[in-house]
Each structure stands twice: as structure tokens, then as C-alpha cells.
C-alpha positions in Angstrom: -30.5 23.5 6.6 -27.4 21.4 6.3 -27.3 17.9 4.8 -24.7 15.3 5.2 -24.2 12.5 2.7 -22.4 9.3 3.7 -22.0 5.8 2.5 -21.9 2.3 4.0 -20.4 -0.6 2.1 -19.0 -4.1 2.6 -17.8 -5.6 4.7 -19.6 -3.4 7.3 -22.9 -3.8 5.3 -24.0 -6.2 2.7 -24.2 -3.7 -0.2 -23.0 -0.2 -1.0 -25.6 2.5 -0.2 -25.8 6.2 0.4 -27.6 8.1 3.2 -28.5 11.7 3.3 -29.3 13.1 6.8 -29.5 16.4 8.6 -26.1 17.2 10.1 -27.7 17.2 13.6 -28.4 13.4 13.2 -25.5 11.3 14.3 -27.0 7.8 13.8 -25.0 5.7 11.4 -22.1 8.1 10.8 -19.5 6.6 13.2 -16.1 6.9 11.6 -15.5 3.1 11.5 -18.9 2.3 9.9 -19.5 5.2 7.4 -17.5 7.3 5.0 -18.5 10.8 3.9 -19.8 10.9 0.4 -17.6 14.0 -0.5 -14.5 12.1 0.6 -15.4 9.1 -1.4 -16.0 11.1 -4.5 -12.8 13.1 -4.0 -10.7 9.9 -3.5 -12.1 8.4 -6.7 -11.6 11.6 -8.7 -7.9 11.8 -7.6 -7.3 8.0 -8.2 -9.9 5.7 -9.7 -8.1 2.8 -8.1 -8.0 4.3 -4.6 -10.4 1.8 -3.0 -8.6 -1.1 -4.6 -5.3 0.0 -3.1 -6.2 1.3 0.3 -6.7 -0.3 3.7 -10.1 0.5 5.2 -10.6 0.2 8.9 -13.9 -1.4 10.0 -15.7 -2.4 13.1 -17.4 -5.8 13.8 -19.4 -7.0 16.7 -19.2 -10.5 18.1 -22.5 -11.4 16.5 -21.4 -10.3 12.9 -21.1 -13.1 10.4 -17.7 -11.7 9.2 -16.3 -12.0 12.7 -17.6 -15.6 13.0 -15.9 -16.5 9.7 -12.6 -14.8 10.9 -12.6 -16.7 14.1 -13.2 -20.0 12.3 -10.4 -19.2 9.8 -8.0 -18.3 12.6 -8.8 -21.5 14.6 -8.2 -23.6 11.5 -4.9 -21.8 10.8 -3.8 -22.2 14.4 -4.7 -25.9 14.5 -2.7 -26.4 11.3 0.5 -24.9 12.8 0.3 -26.8 16.1 
């Protein structure tokens, strides 16, 4: 039986956490919402500052709090430049 370990972390989720699932299960492992645990460990072993220096692509829905805050920030910025 094969097991896949992957992590979720902010801003996609409120806290860092690890999942272990059978490789046949695809729920929660979408590329823009999860990162394979082996990749995370490898990145940190090669460079302990990797996640402080890299850009991480994420996905937000219109109902996400982060998206609401971004829209609000952008509206305020645009209003200030008008």
C-alpha cells in the first residue's frame, strides 16, 4: 500500500498541518493548495531559509477572508491614487 504525505499551510489554511493518505485519494492534494511532504523536507534540508525566500503560488475563492482583505486593500490603494 502506498501512502502520500502532504502539507497545507497559510495563507491557504489557518495553520500548518500534515496529511497522510493512500495515493489513490486525490482530495486535498491539488497543486495550488498542498505541497508534498518529501518536497518540503528536501527544500528545507538544502536551504533552511527556502520558504522565507521563495514565492508560493496559492488559490483563493471569492468567499476566502484573504481575498476579501486583498480586494479591500486594492480598493483603498486605487482610491488613493485617483
